[in-house]
C-alpha positions in Angstrom: -45.0 -1.0 -33.0 -41.8 -2.6 -34.3 -40.2 -1.7 -37.6 -38.0 -4.7 -37.7 -39.5 -8.0 -39.0 -37.2 -10.1 -36.8 -38.5 -8.3 -33.7 -42.0 -8.9 -34.8 -41.3 -12.6 -35.3 -39.6 -12.8 -31.8 -42.7 -11.2 -30.3 -45.0 -13.6 -32.1 -42.9 -16.5 -30.9 -43.1 -15.2 -27.3 -46.8 -14.8 -27.4 -47.3 -18.2 -29.0 -45.1 -19.8 -26.4 -47.0 -18.0 -23.7 -50.3 -19.2 -25.0 -49.4 -22.9 -25.4 -47.6 -23.1 -22.0 -50.5 -21.5 -20.0 -53.7 -22.9 -18.6 -56.4 -23.1 -21.3 -54.3 -24.9 -23.9 -52.0 -26.7 -21.5 -55.0 -28.2 -19.8 -55.7 -30.2 -23.0 -52.7 -32.4 -22.2 -53.7 -33.0 -18.5 -55.0 -36.5 -19.1 -54.3 -39.8 -17.2 -52.6 -41.5 -20.1 -49.1 -42.6 -21.2 -47.3 -42.4 -24.6 -44.5 -45.0 -25.0 -44.6 -45.4 -21.2 -44.2 -41.6 -20.5 -47.0 -39.6 -19.0 -48.6 -37.4 -21.6 -48.5 -34.1 -19.6 -44.8 -33.9 -18.9 -44.0 -35.2 -22.4 -46.2 -32.5 -24.0 -44.6 -29.8 -21.9 -41.1 -30.9 -22.9 -42.0 -31.2 -26.6 -43.7 -27.8 -26.7 -40.7 -26.2 -24.9 -38.3 -28.0 -27.3 -40.3 -26.7 -30.3 -40.2 -23.2 -28.9 -36.4 -23.4 -28.5 -35.9 -24.8 -32.0 -38.0 -22.0 -33.4 -36.1 -19.4 -31.5 -32.8 -20.8 -32.6 -33.8 -20.9 -36.2 -35.2 -17.4 -36.0 -32.1 -15.9 -34.3 -29.6 -17.7 -36.6 -31.5 -16.8 -39.7 -31.8 -13.1 -39.1 -28.9 -10.6 -39.2 -29.2 -8.2 -36.4 -28.0 -4.6 -37.1 -24.9 -3.7 -35.2 -25.3 -0.7 -32.9 -22.3 1.4 -31.9 -22.8 3.1 -28.6 
C-alpha cells in the first residue's frame, strides 16, 4: 500500500492509537479505583494519549521526509 517505511509506521501508530482509545481495550480501565489519589480511568486515558504523542513526535523527528516541489 505504502512504499515509504515512515508512512507505514505512522499508519501503524494511528491504528494502534485507535485500538487502545476505543471501547474494548479502554473498558479495561473503567474500574472504581484510584492510583495516587487519581481515578484510574482518566489517568489511563491521559497516559495512553501522552504515549501516542511521544511516539508520534519520535517518529516524525527521526524520519526525513522527502521534499516535494509542486
